[in-house]
N, CA, C and O of each residue as an XYZ file, in Angstrom:
468
protein
N      17.089     47.389    283.710
C      17.380     48.782    284.010
C      17.332     49.656    282.755
O      16.978     50.832    282.831
N      17.681     49.097    281.626
C      17.668     49.878    280.395
C      16.273     50.415    280.101
O      16.134     51.532    279.603
N      15.232     49.629    280.406
C      13.877     50.099    280.134
C      13.508     51.280    281.029
O      12.803     52.187    280.586
N      13.975     51.287    282.287
C      13.724     52.431    283.157
C      14.466     53.662    282.647
O      13.942     54.773    282.717
N      15.667     53.476    282.141
C      16.438     54.592    281.600
C      15.749     55.174    280.369
O      15.675     56.393    280.219
N      15.248     54.319    279.495
C      14.529     54.788    278.308
C      13.245     55.513    278.713
O      12.920     56.563    278.160
N      12.522     54.953    279.673
C      11.304     55.592    280.170
C      11.615     56.958    280.754
O      10.896     57.925    280.501
N      12.672     57.039    281.526
C      13.070     58.290    282.148
C      13.306     59.366    281.085
O      12.869     60.505    281.249
N      13.985     59.014    280.011
C      14.241     59.968    278.923
C      12.946     60.423    278.270
O      12.785     61.607    277.977
N      12.027     59.502    278.041
C      10.740     59.848    277.442
C       9.928     60.729    278.391
O       9.268     61.670    277.952
N       9.974     60.428    279.685
C       9.237     61.219    280.665
C       9.763     62.644    280.765
O       8.974     63.580    280.893
N      11.062     62.826    280.709
C      11.630     64.181    280.744
C      11.032     65.037    279.635
O      10.696     66.202    279.851
N      10.903     64.456    278.458
C      10.346     65.192    277.323
C       8.847     65.411    277.497
O       8.366     66.536    277.369
N       8.113     64.350    277.786
C       6.648     64.442    277.851
C       6.173     65.360    278.976
O       5.282     66.182    278.764
N       6.750     65.232    280.152
C       6.330     66.059    281.289
C       6.626     67.532    280.998
O       5.840     68.402    281.375
N       7.738     67.821    280.339
C       8.048     69.203    279.942
C       7.029     69.714    278.926
O       6.603     70.866    278.997
N       6.640     68.860    277.983
C       5.629     69.252    276.992
C       4.297     69.599    277.656
O       3.557     70.451    277.165
N       3.998     68.939    278.767
C       2.744     69.179    279.482
C       2.758     70.487    280.274
O       1.709     70.938    280.734
N       3.931     71.100    280.439
C       4.020     72.391    281.111
C       4.738     72.387    282.443
O       4.911     73.444    283.050
N       5.162     71.220    282.914
C       5.911     71.149    284.168
C       7.391     71.392    283.891
O       7.841     71.274    282.751
N       8.131     71.724    284.913
C       9.594     71.825    284.833
C      10.135     70.638    285.609
O       9.798     70.445    286.777
N      10.966     69.853    284.965
C      11.397     68.590    285.565
C      12.901     68.413    285.368
O      13.460     68.821    284.350
N      13.543     67.799    286.355
C      14.991     67.628    286.331
C      15.343     66.207    286.768
O      14.662     65.618    287.608
N      16.391     65.678    286.200
C      16.875     64.350    286.575
C      17.559     64.450    287.922
O      18.359     65.358    288.149
N      17.252     63.531    288.814
C      17.842     63.504    290.149
C      18.570     62.177    290.345
O      17.941     61.149    290.595
N      19.863     62.205    290.234
C      20.671     61.023    290.531
C      21.047     61.060    292.001
O      21.473     62.098    292.506
N      20.895     59.956    292.682
C      21.230     59.874    294.098
C      22.260     58.775    294.280
O      22.126     57.685    293.725
N      23.274     59.065    295.049
C      24.300     58.058    295.325
C      25.466     58.660    296.077
O      25.364     59.733    296.673
N      26.568     57.951    296.037
C      27.786     58.464    296.651
C      28.988     57.866    295.938
O      28.920     56.788    295.346
N      30.088     58.600    296.014
C      31.333     58.139    295.425
C      32.496     58.682    296.224
O      32.350     59.613    297.016
N      33.633     58.095    296.005
C      34.824     58.555    296.716
C      35.547     59.602    295.890
O      35.700     59.462    294.676
N      35.995     60.670    296.575
C      36.778     61.677    295.880
C      38.237     61.237    295.821
O      38.563     60.129    296.245
N      39.100     62.072    295.311
C      40.520     61.731    295.141
C      41.232     61.422    296.454
O      42.235     60.708    296.479
N      40.701     61.968    297.539
C      41.319     61.739    298.850
C      40.696     60.555    299.582
O      41.074     60.252    300.714
N      39.741     59.885    298.935
C      39.116     58.728    299.556
C      37.910     59.036    300.420
O      37.341     58.140    301.043
N      37.516     60.310    300.459
C      36.338     60.700    301.241
C      35.075     60.421    300.429
O      35.042     60.615    299.214
N      34.039     59.963    301.127
C      32.771     59.706    300.459
C      31.993     61.005    300.305
O      31.855     61.781    301.250
N      31.489     61.226    299.098
C      30.699     62.406    298.783
C      29.325     61.942    298.319
O      29.209     61.163    297.373
N      28.294     62.425    298.988
C      26.932     62.077    298.595
C      26.423     63.097    297.596
O      26.742     64.282    297.693
N      25.636     62.642    296.640
C      25.048     63.551    295.662
C      23.572     63.199    295.479
O      23.125     62.104    295.819
N      22.842     64.152    294.937
C      21.409     63.989    294.758
C      20.653     64.654    295.887
O      21.240     65.127    296.860
N      19.336     64.680    295.737
C      18.504     65.372    296.708
C      18.585     64.737    298.090
O      18.982     65.404    299.046
N      18.219     63.465    298.219
C      18.319     62.723    299.474
C      18.066     61.252    299.179
O      17.538     60.914    298.119
N      18.431     60.394    300.088
C      18.195     58.962    299.910
C      16.690     58.742    299.760
O      15.895     59.242    300.557
N      16.316     57.996    298.739
C      14.909     57.709    298.493
C      14.209     58.709    297.600
O      13.082     58.468    297.169
N      14.866     59.848    297.310
C      14.207     60.848    296.473
C      14.009     60.314    295.056
O      14.762     59.464    294.581
N      12.992     60.826    294.407
C      12.550     60.311    293.116
C      13.528     60.609    291.992
O      14.379     61.493    292.090
N      13.376     59.833    290.910
C      14.227     59.970    289.725
C      14.071     61.335    289.065
O      15.041     61.917    288.579
N      12.854     61.832    289.054
C      12.560     63.124    288.443
C      11.947     64.035    289.492
O      10.995     63.666    290.179
N      12.506     65.223    289.601
C      12.072     66.211    290.583
C      11.799     67.514    289.844
O      12.551     67.895    288.947
N      10.738     68.184    290.219
C      10.453     69.446    289.568
C       9.264     70.135    290.186
O       8.980     69.976    291.373
N       8.564     70.911    289.362
C       7.397     71.627    289.838
C       6.414     71.847    288.697
O       6.768     71.808    287.518
N       5.177     72.077    289.090
C       4.108     72.408    288.158
C       3.639     73.816    288.496
O       3.241     74.069    289.633
N       3.676     74.745    287.531
C       3.163     76.085    287.804
C       1.633     76.056    287.852
O       0.987     75.583    286.916
N       1.065     76.558    288.933
C      -0.380     76.525    289.142
C      -0.860     77.920    289.524
O      -0.254     78.588    290.361
N      -1.946     78.347    288.907
C      -2.568     79.624    289.271
C      -3.597     79.335    290.357
O      -4.548     78.582    290.146
N      -3.395     79.938    291.504
C      -4.270     79.716    292.651
C      -5.451     80.684    292.593
O      -5.296     81.844    292.211
N      -6.621     80.199    292.974
C      -7.810     81.021    292.951
C      -8.632     80.733    294.188
O      -8.483     79.620    294.693
N      -9.455     81.558    294.730
C      -9.673     82.940    294.340
C      -8.804     83.943    295.094
O      -8.561     85.032    294.574
N      -8.322     83.621    296.303
C      -7.618     84.643    297.090
C      -6.256     85.040    296.525
O      -5.706     86.072    296.910
N      -5.721     84.250    295.638
C      -4.437     84.581    295.012
C      -4.595     84.731    293.507
O      -3.707     84.348    292.746
N      -5.695     85.272    293.085
C      -5.991     85.377    291.656
C      -4.824     86.003    290.908
O      -4.301     87.052    291.286
N      -4.437     85.332    289.842
C      -3.367     85.842    289.002
C      -1.968     85.491    289.453
O      -1.002     85.731    288.729
N      -1.847     84.923    290.646
C      -0.529     84.544    291.153
C      -0.238     83.105    290.780
O      -1.088     82.230    290.946
N       0.946     82.860    290.283
C       1.348     81.496    289.954
C       2.279     80.993    291.037
O       3.216     81.685    291.436
N       2.017     79.786    291.509
C       2.916     79.165    292.484
C       3.447     77.863    291.898
O       2.898     77.336    290.930
N       4.495     77.362    292.480
C       5.092     76.108    292.027
C       4.705     74.994    292.992
O       4.980     75.078    294.189
N       4.070     73.957    292.469
C       3.722     72.789    293.267
C       4.791     71.734    293.020
O       5.055     71.364    291.876
N       5.403     71.250    294.096
C       6.489     70.283    294.011
C       6.014     69.018    293.301
O       4.892     68.561    293.520
N       6.863     68.461    292.459
C       6.553     67.278    291.663
C       7.654     66.239    291.833
O       8.836     66.553    291.690
N       7.270     65.002    292.138
C       8.219     63.893    292.268
C       7.701     62.712    291.464
O       6.606     62.210    291.718
N       8.497     62.266    290.486
C       8.124     61.122    289.662
C       9.177     60.041    289.818
O      10.358     60.266    289.556
N       8.742     58.875    290.244
C       9.626     57.708    290.360
C       9.383     56.833    289.137
O       8.258     56.395    288.896
N      10.439     56.580    288.365
C      10.342     55.765    287.155
C      10.588     54.296    287.498
O      11.574     53.955    288.151
N       9.690     53.448    287.054
C       9.823     52.016    287.306
C       9.436     51.234    286.061
O       8.524     51.620    285.329
N      10.137     50.137    285.830
C       9.761     49.228    284.752
C       8.470     48.525    285.150
O       7.985     48.702    286.267
N       7.923     47.743    284.259
C       6.650     47.054    284.509
C       6.689     46.224    285.783
O       5.688     46.129    286.493
N       7.834     45.624    286.077
C       7.939     44.776    287.270
C       8.821     45.390    288.360
O       9.156     44.724    289.339
N       9.195     46.658    288.189
C      10.032     47.332    289.183
C       9.267     47.638    290.459
O       8.080     47.962    290.421
N       9.950     47.534    291.580
C       9.323     47.780    292.892
C       9.967     48.986    293.569
O      11.156     49.263    293.411
N       9.139     49.680    294.322
C       9.647     50.798    295.114
C      10.371     50.277    296.339
O       9.908     49.345    296.997
N      11.519     50.888    296.645
C      12.208     50.587    297.898
C      11.472     51.338    299.012
O      10.819     52.346    298.744
N      11.568     50.864    300.250
C      10.874     51.539    301.361
C      11.195     53.026    301.461
O      10.301     53.830    301.729
N      12.448     53.405    301.251
C      12.803     54.828    301.348
C      12.190     55.635    300.200
O      11.920     56.824    300.368
N      11.966     55.018    299.043
C      11.282     55.697    297.943
C       9.804     55.885    298.278
O       9.238     56.948    298.024
N       9.184     54.860    298.843
C       7.790     54.967    299.269
C       7.637     56.082    300.294
O       6.688     56.863    300.224
N       8.554     56.160    301.235
C       8.495     57.187    302.282
C       8.641     58.588    301.690
O       7.915     59.503    302.078
N       9.565     58.758    300.762
C       9.762     60.054    300.126
C       8.468     60.510    299.441
O       8.031     61.646    299.627
N       7.862     59.625    298.651
C       6.632     59.965    297.948
C       5.503     60.285    298.927
O       4.706     61.193    298.690
N       5.442     59.542    300.016
C       4.407     59.765    301.033
C       4.558     61.151    301.662
O       3.570     61.859    301.852
N       5.768     61.529    301.976
C       6.021     62.836    302.591
C       5.676     63.960    301.618
O       5.025     64.934    301.997
N       6.108     63.830    300.373
C       5.807     64.864    299.373
C       4.300     65.022    299.226
O       3.789     66.142    299.233
N       3.590     63.914    299.095
C       2.141     63.969    298.921
C       1.442     64.548    300.149
O       0.489     65.315    300.020
N       1.915     64.182    301.334
C       1.273     64.674    302.558
C       1.452     66.180    302.749
O       0.722     66.803    303.521
N       2.423     66.760    302.045
C       2.649     68.204    302.129
C       2.119     68.942    300.902
O       2.483     70.091    300.655
N       1.259     68.275    300.136
C       0.602     68.947    299.021
C       1.293     68.824    297.685
O       0.847     69.429    296.710
N       2.369     68.060    297.606
C       3.063     67.881    296.342
C       2.377     66.853    295.458
O       1.484     66.129    295.897
N       2.805     66.802    294.222
C       2.291     65.850    293.240
C       3.281     64.695    293.164
O       4.479     64.915    292.986
N       2.795     63.483    293.297
C       3.667     62.313    293.207
C       3.133     61.349    292.161
O       1.937     61.317    291.869
N       4.051     60.561    291.601
C       3.665     59.602    290.579
C       4.716     58.499    290.517
O       5.918     58.765    290.530
N       4.245     57.268    290.450
C       5.104     56.151    290.082
C       4.772     55.885    288.623
O       3.677     55.421    288.306
N       5.710     56.176    287.741
C       5.439     56.111    286.303
C       6.071     54.870    285.683
O       7.281     54.658    285.757
N       5.230     54.074    285.082
C       5.681     52.915    284.305
C       5.481     53.194    282.818
O       5.845     52.387    281.961
N       4.889     54.364    282.532
C       4.662     54.812    281.157
C       4.435     56.319    281.180
O       4.230     56.907    282.242
N       4.472     56.934    280.011
C       4.188     58.358    279.928
C       2.753     58.646    280.357
O       2.480     59.684    280.959
N       1.844     57.739    280.052
C       0.441     57.984    280.410
C       0.237     58.042    281.922
O      -0.664     58.740    282.388
N       1.051     57.325    282.698
C       0.962     57.429    284.159
C       1.231     58.864    284.609
O       0.532     59.390    285.474
N       2.249     59.492    284.015
C       2.567     60.881    284.366
C       1.474     61.824    283.879
O       1.115     62.766    284.585
N       0.943     61.586    282.692
C      -0.134     62.423    282.164
C      -1.346     62.394    283.087
O      -1.949     63.434    283.353
N      -1.705     61.214    283.574
C      -2.851     61.064    284.469
C      -2.604     61.803    285.788
O      -3.498     62.478    286.298
N      -1.396     61.676    286.338
C      -1.077     62.335    287.609
C      -1.086     63.855    287.485
O      -1.466     64.554    288.424
N      -0.669     64.366    286.333
C      -0.581     65.818    286.140
C      -1.874     66.454    285.654
O      -2.059     67.661    285.807
N      -2.764     65.672    285.076
C      -3.981     66.213    284.445
C      -4.774     67.176    285.344
O      -5.176     68.241    284.876
N      -5.009     66.836    286.613
C      -5.798     67.760    287.442
C      -5.095     69.098    287.710
O      -5.742     70.073    288.092
N      -3.800     69.143    287.514
C      -3.016     70.338    287.828
C      -2.761     71.200    286.595
O      -2.416     72.374    286.729
N      -2.922     70.649    285.417
C      -2.591     71.352    284.176
C      -3.843     71.559    283.335
O      -3.968     70.996    282.248
N      -4.752     72.355    283.831
C      -6.014     72.599    283.102
C      -5.858     73.715    282.099
O      -6.813     74.054    281.400
């Protein structure tokens, strides 16, 4: 797990350098002082890093910048996606978002390259 944590930190920096806006997304639940369970994070299965890539659309929206949703799941060399993580990435991609399973910074660079010209 330490390698995924280190990768996540490197990805936050590198993806920001490339021009995207990216945020850490922790997902889980804990008990509050009264013993009630509180869920946090975007949703079950959502990616480790969530953000957007600013894209200038052409030609009918010339000069307008829109935000394309970005989801990056960080995995070690032998890390596997859980079914709910696979589903989250599939849904994001099917709706036009950018998805990436990153085992290195270069994985994220490759996924973002077509969007950051």
